[in-house]
Each structure stands twice: as structure tokens, then as C-alpha cells.
HTML snippet that shows the backbone in 3Dmol.js (N, CA, C, O; Angstrom):
<script src="https://3Dmol.org/build/3Dmol-min.js"></script>
<div id="view" style="width:600px;height:400px;position:relative"></div>
<script>
const pdb = `
ATOM      1  N   UNK A   1     -36.338 -28.579 -52.069  1.00  0.00           N
ATOM      2  CA  UNK A   1     -35.804 -28.726 -50.739  1.00  0.00           C
ATOM      3  C   UNK A   1     -34.466 -29.440 -50.843  1.00  0.00           C
ATOM      4  O   UNK A   1     -34.255 -30.288 -51.710  1.00  0.00           O
ATOM      5  N   UNK A   2     -33.584 -29.080 -49.953  1.00  0.00           N
ATOM      6  CA  UNK A   2     -32.269 -29.696 -49.906  1.00  0.00           C
ATOM      7  C   UNK A   2     -32.151 -30.497 -48.614  1.00  0.00           C
ATOM      8  O   UNK A   2     -32.379 -29.966 -47.527  1.00  0.00           O
ATOM      9  N   UNK A   3     -31.801 -31.755 -48.732  1.00  0.00           N
ATOM     10  CA  UNK A   3     -31.595 -32.583 -47.561  1.00  0.00           C
ATOM     11  C   UNK A   3     -30.101 -32.648 -47.285  1.00  0.00           C
ATOM     12  O   UNK A   3     -29.283 -32.459 -48.185  1.00  0.00           O
ATOM     13  N   UNK A   4     -29.759 -32.912 -46.053  1.00  0.00           N
ATOM     14  CA  UNK A   4     -28.363 -32.946 -45.605  1.00  0.00           C
ATOM     15  C   UNK A   4     -27.690 -31.594 -45.791  1.00  0.00           C
ATOM     16  O   UNK A   4     -26.484 -31.521 -46.028  1.00  0.00           O
ATOM     17  N   UNK A   5     -28.456 -30.543 -45.685  1.00  0.00           N
ATOM     18  CA  UNK A   5     -27.957 -29.173 -45.802  1.00  0.00           C
ATOM     19  C   UNK A   5     -27.740 -28.643 -44.383  1.00  0.00           C
ATOM     20  O   UNK A   5     -28.008 -29.348 -43.411  1.00  0.00           O
ATOM     21  N   UNK A   6     -27.272 -27.447 -44.267  1.00  0.00           N
ATOM     22  CA  UNK A   6     -26.997 -26.839 -42.969  1.00  0.00           C
ATOM     23  C   UNK A   6     -28.286 -26.444 -42.258  1.00  0.00           C
ATOM     24  O   UNK A   6     -29.334 -26.304 -42.888  1.00  0.00           O
ATOM     25  N   UNK A   7     -28.201 -26.265 -40.934  1.00  0.00           N
ATOM     26  CA  UNK A   7     -29.349 -25.833 -40.122  1.00  0.00           C
ATOM     27  C   UNK A   7     -29.515 -24.334 -40.206  1.00  0.00           C
ATOM     28  O   UNK A   7     -28.550 -23.669 -40.582  1.00  0.00           O
ATOM     29  N   UNK A   8     -30.630 -23.756 -39.895  1.00  0.00           N
ATOM     30  CA  UNK A   8     -31.882 -24.403 -39.502  1.00  0.00           C
ATOM     31  C   UNK A   8     -32.576 -25.004 -40.717  1.00  0.00           C
ATOM     32  O   UNK A   8     -32.262 -24.650 -41.854  1.00  0.00           O
ATOM     33  N   UNK A   9     -33.533 -25.925 -40.477  1.00  0.00           N
ATOM     34  CA  UNK A   9     -34.271 -26.504 -41.599  1.00  0.00           C
ATOM     35  C   UNK A   9     -34.932 -25.396 -42.425  1.00  0.00           C
ATOM     36  O   UNK A   9     -35.518 -24.464 -41.875  1.00  0.00           O
ATOM     37  N   UNK A  10     -34.828 -25.512 -43.738  1.00  0.00           N
ATOM     38  CA  UNK A  10     -35.332 -24.446 -44.608  1.00  0.00           C
ATOM     39  C   UNK A  10     -35.531 -24.963 -46.018  1.00  0.00           C
ATOM     40  O   UNK A  10     -35.175 -26.100 -46.328  1.00  0.00           O
ATOM     41  N   UNK A  11     -36.099 -24.129 -46.866  1.00  0.00           N
ATOM     42  CA  UNK A  11     -36.186 -24.449 -48.289  1.00  0.00           C
ATOM     43  C   UNK A  11     -35.931 -23.181 -49.088  1.00  0.00           C
ATOM     44  O   UNK A  11     -36.093 -22.069 -48.585  1.00  0.00           O
ATOM     45  N   UNK A  12     -35.531 -23.365 -50.334  1.00  0.00           N
ATOM     46  CA  UNK A  12     -35.224 -22.263 -51.229  1.00  0.00           C
ATOM     47  C   UNK A  12     -36.402 -22.081 -52.178  1.00  0.00           C
ATOM     48  O   UNK A  12     -36.969 -23.056 -52.670  1.00  0.00           O
ATOM     49  N   UNK A  13     -36.761 -20.841 -52.429  1.00  0.00           N
ATOM     50  CA  UNK A  13     -37.851 -20.546 -53.369  1.00  0.00           C
ATOM     51  C   UNK A  13     -37.365 -19.514 -54.375  1.00  0.00           C
ATOM     52  O   UNK A  13     -36.641 -18.579 -54.034  1.00  0.00           O
ATOM     53  N   UNK A  14     -37.781 -19.705 -55.623  1.00  0.00           N
ATOM     54  CA  UNK A  14     -37.439 -18.764 -56.694  1.00  0.00           C
ATOM     55  C   UNK A  14     -38.715 -18.348 -57.399  1.00  0.00           C
ATOM     56  O   UNK A  14     -39.606 -19.165 -57.631  1.00  0.00           O
ATOM     57  N   UNK A  15     -38.795 -17.070 -57.737  1.00  0.00           N
ATOM     58  CA  UNK A  15     -39.958 -16.574 -58.453  1.00  0.00           C
ATOM     59  C   UNK A  15     -39.595 -15.293 -59.184  1.00  0.00           C
ATOM     60  O   UNK A  15     -39.174 -14.320 -58.558  1.00  0.00           O
ATOM     61  N   UNK A  16     -39.752 -15.284 -60.479  1.00  0.00           N
ATOM     62  CA  UNK A  16     -39.619 -14.079 -61.299  1.00  0.00           C
ATOM     63  C   UNK A  16     -38.361 -13.261 -60.981  1.00  0.00           C
ATOM     64  O   UNK A  16     -38.431 -12.047 -60.793  1.00  0.00           O
ATOM     65  N   UNK A  17     -37.222 -13.939 -60.923  1.00  0.00           N
ATOM     66  CA  UNK A  17     -35.967 -13.251 -60.680  1.00  0.00           C
ATOM     67  C   UNK A  17     -35.636 -13.019 -59.215  1.00  0.00           C
ATOM     68  O   UNK A  17     -34.566 -12.498 -58.900  1.00  0.00           O
ATOM     69  N   UNK A  18     -36.533 -13.395 -58.319  1.00  0.00           N
ATOM     70  CA  UNK A  18     -36.309 -13.264 -56.875  1.00  0.00           C
ATOM     71  C   UNK A  18     -35.967 -14.634 -56.321  1.00  0.00           C
ATOM     72  O   UNK A  18     -36.419 -15.660 -56.830  1.00  0.00           O
ATOM     73  N   UNK A  19     -35.166 -14.633 -55.274  1.00  0.00           N
ATOM     74  CA  UNK A  19     -34.830 -15.880 -54.604  1.00  0.00           C
ATOM     75  C   UNK A  19     -34.756 -15.623 -53.111  1.00  0.00           C
ATOM     76  O   UNK A  19     -34.212 -14.611 -52.669  1.00  0.00           O
ATOM     77  N   UNK A  20     -35.312 -16.557 -52.332  1.00  0.00           N
ATOM     78  CA  UNK A  20     -35.295 -16.411 -50.879  1.00  0.00           C
ATOM     79  C   UNK A  20     -35.179 -17.783 -50.231  1.00  0.00           C
ATOM     80  O   UNK A  20     -35.539 -18.805 -50.816  1.00  0.00           O
ATOM     81  N   UNK A  21     -34.674 -17.773 -49.025  1.00  0.00           N
ATOM     82  CA  UNK A  21     -34.613 -18.973 -48.202  1.00  0.00           C
ATOM     83  C   UNK A  21     -35.648 -18.777 -47.097  1.00  0.00           C
ATOM     84  O   UNK A  21     -35.631 -17.773 -46.385  1.00  0.00           O
ATOM     85  N   UNK A  22     -36.547 -19.750 -46.966  1.00  0.00           N
ATOM     86  CA  UNK A  22     -37.633 -19.675 -45.993  1.00  0.00           C
ATOM     87  C   UNK A  22     -37.470 -20.726 -44.911  1.00  0.00           C
ATOM     88  O   UNK A  22     -36.989 -21.830 -45.166  1.00  0.00           O
ATOM     89  N   UNK A  23     -37.875 -20.369 -43.702  1.00  0.00           N
ATOM     90  CA  UNK A  23     -38.006 -21.360 -42.633  1.00  0.00           C
ATOM     91  C   UNK A  23     -39.340 -22.069 -42.850  1.00  0.00           C
ATOM     92  O   UNK A  23     -40.168 -21.601 -43.631  1.00  0.00           O
ATOM     93  N   UNK A  24     -39.554 -23.180 -42.172  1.00  0.00           N
ATOM     94  CA  UNK A  24     -40.826 -23.884 -42.301  1.00  0.00           C
ATOM     95  C   UNK A  24     -41.936 -23.213 -41.500  1.00  0.00           C
ATOM     96  O   UNK A  24     -43.060 -23.714 -41.450  1.00  0.00           O
ATOM     97  N   UNK A  25     -41.627 -22.097 -40.884  1.00  0.00           N
ATOM     98  CA  UNK A  25     -42.638 -21.263 -40.240  1.00  0.00           C
ATOM     99  C   UNK A  25     -43.085 -20.146 -41.180  1.00  0.00           C
ATOM    100  O   UNK A  25     -43.986 -19.377 -40.845  1.00  0.00           O
ATOM    101  N   UNK A  26     -42.463 -20.052 -42.349  1.00  0.00           N
ATOM    102  CA  UNK A  26     -42.865 -19.059 -43.344  1.00  0.00           C
ATOM    103  C   UNK A  26     -42.105 -17.746 -43.295  1.00  0.00           C
ATOM    104  O   UNK A  26     -42.472 -16.794 -43.983  1.00  0.00           O
ATOM    105  N   UNK A  27     -41.057 -17.681 -42.497  1.00  0.00           N
ATOM    106  CA  UNK A  27     -40.256 -16.465 -42.390  1.00  0.00           C
ATOM    107  C   UNK A  27     -39.099 -16.511 -43.385  1.00  0.00           C
ATOM    108  O   UNK A  27     -38.513 -17.568 -43.619  1.00  0.00           O
ATOM    109  N   UNK A  28     -38.777 -15.368 -43.962  1.00  0.00           N
ATOM    110  CA  UNK A  28     -37.620 -15.294 -44.852  1.00  0.00           C
ATOM    111  C   UNK A  28     -36.358 -15.251 -44.000  1.00  0.00           C
ATOM    112  O   UNK A  28     -36.195 -14.376 -43.149  1.00  0.00           O
ATOM    113  N   UNK A  29     -35.482 -16.198 -44.241  1.00  0.00           N
ATOM    114  CA  UNK A  29     -34.203 -16.256 -43.537  1.00  0.00           C
ATOM    115  C   UNK A  29     -33.178 -15.399 -44.271  1.00  0.00           C
ATOM    116  O   UNK A  29     -32.362 -14.707 -43.662  1.00  0.00           O
ATOM    117  N   UNK A  30     -33.247 -15.467 -45.605  1.00  0.00           N
ATOM    118  CA  UNK A  30     -32.279 -14.733 -46.429  1.00  0.00           C
ATOM    119  C   UNK A  30     -32.897 -14.474 -47.797  1.00  0.00           C
ATOM    120  O   UNK A  30     -33.655 -15.299 -48.306  1.00  0.00           O
ATOM    121  N   UNK A  31     -32.576 -13.338 -48.385  1.00  0.00           N
ATOM    122  CA  UNK A  31     -33.059 -13.013 -49.720  1.00  0.00           C
ATOM    123  C   UNK A  31     -34.267 -12.095 -49.702  1.00  0.00           C
ATOM    124  O   UNK A  31     -34.651 -11.554 -48.665  1.00  0.00           O
ATOM    125  N   UNK A  32     -34.857 -11.935 -50.881  1.00  0.00           N
ATOM    126  CA  UNK A  32     -36.018 -11.064 -51.029  1.00  0.00           C
ATOM    127  C   UNK A  32     -37.063 -11.747 -51.883  1.00  0.00           C
ATOM    128  O   UNK A  32     -36.738 -12.489 -52.811  1.00  0.00           O
ATOM    129  N   UNK A  33     -38.325 -11.490 -51.562  1.00  0.00           N
ATOM    130  CA  UNK A  33     -39.445 -12.052 -52.294  1.00  0.00           C
ATOM    131  C   UNK A  33     -40.573 -11.030 -52.274  1.00  0.00           C
ATOM    132  O   UNK A  33     -40.758 -10.345 -51.268  1.00  0.00           O
ATOM    133  N   UNK A  34     -41.331 -10.911 -53.358  1.00  0.00           N
ATOM    134  CA  UNK A  34     -42.468  -9.993 -53.346  1.00  0.00           C
ATOM    135  C   UNK A  34     -43.478 -10.397 -52.262  1.00  0.00           C
ATOM    136  O   UNK A  34     -43.687 -11.585 -52.014  1.00  0.00           O
ATOM    137  N   UNK A  35     -44.097  -9.404 -51.621  1.00  0.00           N
ATOM    138  CA  UNK A  35     -45.016  -9.681 -50.510  1.00  0.00           C
ATOM    139  C   UNK A  35     -46.120 -10.651 -50.901  1.00  0.00           C
ATOM    140  O   UNK A  35     -46.449 -11.559 -50.137  1.00  0.00           O
ATOM    141  N   UNK A  36     -46.689 -10.468 -52.078  1.00  0.00           N
ATOM    142  CA  UNK A  36     -47.765 -11.356 -52.509  1.00  0.00           C
ATOM    143  C   UNK A  36     -47.262 -12.797 -52.636  1.00  0.00           C
ATOM    144  O   UNK A  36     -47.972 -13.738 -52.283  1.00  0.00           O
ATOM    145  N   UNK A  37     -46.065 -12.961 -53.129  1.00  0.00           N
ATOM    146  CA  UNK A  37     -45.498 -14.303 -53.282  1.00  0.00           C
ATOM    147  C   UNK A  37     -45.174 -14.927 -51.932  1.00  0.00           C
ATOM    148  O   UNK A  37     -45.276 -16.143 -51.771  1.00  0.00           O
ATOM    149  N   UNK A  38     -44.786 -14.114 -50.968  1.00  0.00           N
ATOM    150  CA  UNK A  38     -44.536 -14.616 -49.613  1.00  0.00           C
ATOM    151  C   UNK A  38     -45.827 -15.221 -49.068  1.00  0.00           C
ATOM    152  O   UNK A  38     -45.800 -16.275 -48.432  1.00  0.00           O
ATOM    153  N   UNK A  39     -46.946 -14.564 -49.314  1.00  0.00           N
ATOM    154  CA  UNK A  39     -48.234 -15.088 -48.844  1.00  0.00           C
ATOM    155  C   UNK A  39     -48.541 -16.443 -49.479  1.00  0.00           C
ATOM    156  O   UNK A  39     -49.064 -17.332 -48.808  1.00  0.00           O
ATOM    157  N   UNK A  40     -48.222 -16.610 -50.764  1.00  0.00           N
ATOM    158  CA  UNK A  40     -48.429 -17.899 -51.421  1.00  0.00           C
ATOM    159  C   UNK A  40     -47.555 -18.978 -50.786  1.00  0.00           C
ATOM    160  O   UNK A  40     -48.010 -20.101 -50.571  1.00  0.00           O
ATOM    161  N   UNK A  41     -46.312 -18.639 -50.489  1.00  0.00           N
ATOM    162  CA  UNK A  41     -45.402 -19.592 -49.847  1.00  0.00           C
ATOM    163  C   UNK A  41     -45.953 -19.971 -48.475  1.00  0.00           C
ATOM    164  O   UNK A  41     -45.947 -21.148 -48.115  1.00  0.00           O
ATOM    165  N   UNK A  42     -46.426 -18.998 -47.709  1.00  0.00           N
ATOM    166  CA  UNK A  42     -46.967 -19.276 -46.382  1.00  0.00           C
ATOM    167  C   UNK A  42     -48.215 -20.155 -46.461  1.00  0.00           C
ATOM    168  O   UNK A  42     -48.419 -21.021 -45.610  1.00  0.00           O
ATOM    169  N   UNK A  43     -49.046 -19.938 -47.473  1.00  0.00           N
ATOM    170  CA  UNK A  43     -50.221 -20.794 -47.662  1.00  0.00           C
ATOM    171  C   UNK A  43     -49.788 -22.223 -47.982  1.00  0.00           C
ATOM    172  O   UNK A  43     -50.367 -23.180 -47.467  1.00  0.00           O
ATOM    173  N   UNK A  44     -48.772 -22.366 -48.829  1.00  0.00           N
ATOM    174  CA  UNK A  44     -48.265 -23.692 -49.179  1.00  0.00           C
ATOM    175  C   UNK A  44     -47.747 -24.401 -47.931  1.00  0.00           C
ATOM    176  O   UNK A  44     -48.017 -25.586 -47.731  1.00  0.00           O
ATOM    177  N   UNK A  45     -47.006 -23.680 -47.094  1.00  0.00           N
ATOM    178  CA  UNK A  45     -46.488 -24.274 -45.857  1.00  0.00           C
ATOM    179  C   UNK A  45     -47.638 -24.759 -44.991  1.00  0.00           C
ATOM    180  O   UNK A  45     -47.568 -25.849 -44.424  1.00  0.00           O
ATOM    181  N   UNK A  46     -48.689 -23.970 -44.881  1.00  0.00           N
ATOM    182  CA  UNK A  46     -49.817 -24.380 -44.033  1.00  0.00           C
ATOM    183  C   UNK A  46     -50.483 -25.649 -44.588  1.00  0.00           C
ATOM    184  O   UNK A  46     -50.977 -26.466 -43.810  1.00  0.00           O
ATOM    185  N   UNK A  47     -50.506 -25.826 -45.897  1.00  0.00           N
ATOM    186  CA  UNK A  47     -51.118 -27.035 -46.455  1.00  0.00           C
ATOM    187  C   UNK A  47     -50.253 -28.263 -46.206  1.00  0.00           C
ATOM    188  O   UNK A  47     -50.788 -29.346 -45.967  1.00  0.00           O
ATOM    189  N   UNK A  48     -48.931 -28.125 -46.254  1.00  0.00           N
ATOM    190  CA  UNK A  48     -48.096 -29.305 -46.011  1.00  0.00           C
ATOM    191  C   UNK A  48     -48.056 -29.663 -44.532  1.00  0.00           C
ATOM    192  O   UNK A  48     -47.854 -30.825 -44.182  1.00  0.00           O
ATOM    193  N   UNK A  49     -48.247 -28.677 -43.664  1.00  0.00           N
ATOM    194  CA  UNK A  49     -48.271 -28.962 -42.224  1.00  0.00           C
ATOM    195  C   UNK A  49     -49.544 -29.718 -41.842  1.00  0.00           C
ATOM    196  O   UNK A  49     -49.546 -30.485 -40.879  1.00  0.00           O
ATOM    197  N   UNK A  50     -50.619 -29.504 -42.591  1.00  0.00           N
ATOM    198  CA  UNK A  50     -51.890 -30.194 -42.306  1.00  0.00           C
ATOM    199  C   UNK A  50     -51.865 -31.643 -42.777  1.00  0.00           C
ATOM    200  O   UNK A  50     -52.662 -32.460 -42.316  1.00  0.00           O
ATOM    201  N   UNK A  51     -50.959 -31.964 -43.689  1.00  0.00           N
ATOM    202  CA  UNK A  51     -50.907 -33.326 -44.256  1.00  0.00           C
ATOM    203  C   UNK A  51     -50.358 -34.338 -43.288  1.00  0.00           C
ATOM    204  O   UNK A  51     -50.255 -35.519 -43.622  1.00  0.00           O
TER     205      UNK A  51
END
`;
const viewer = $3Dmol.createViewer("view");
viewer.addModel(pdb, "pdb");
viewer.setStyle({}, {cartoon: {color: "spectrum"}});
viewer.zoomTo();
viewer.render();
</script>
């Protein structure tokens, strides 16, 4: 995660040569990610929101 970065709040994810920028709602803002990996990212987001 990058702090003091531009809006909207987001994080960058990299996996197997793919890179995407995600919102904290789990939507891809920019880039491409395999569908299965998107589901893993969305699951991770749901776990941090519960904390």
C-alpha cells in the first residue's frame, strides 16, 4: 500500500506478471489480473474489513 498517494484510496497488487490497482471495495481501477486472483484479492479485502 502507498500512503500519501493520489485519490481514490487504493492498493497495487502484482501476481505472475500481472499488475492491477484495486479499490478497497475490490474493483480493479487500472490494469489486468486473472479472474481467480481477483477473487483472492477480494477475499483478502473482506478479511481486513472485518478486523
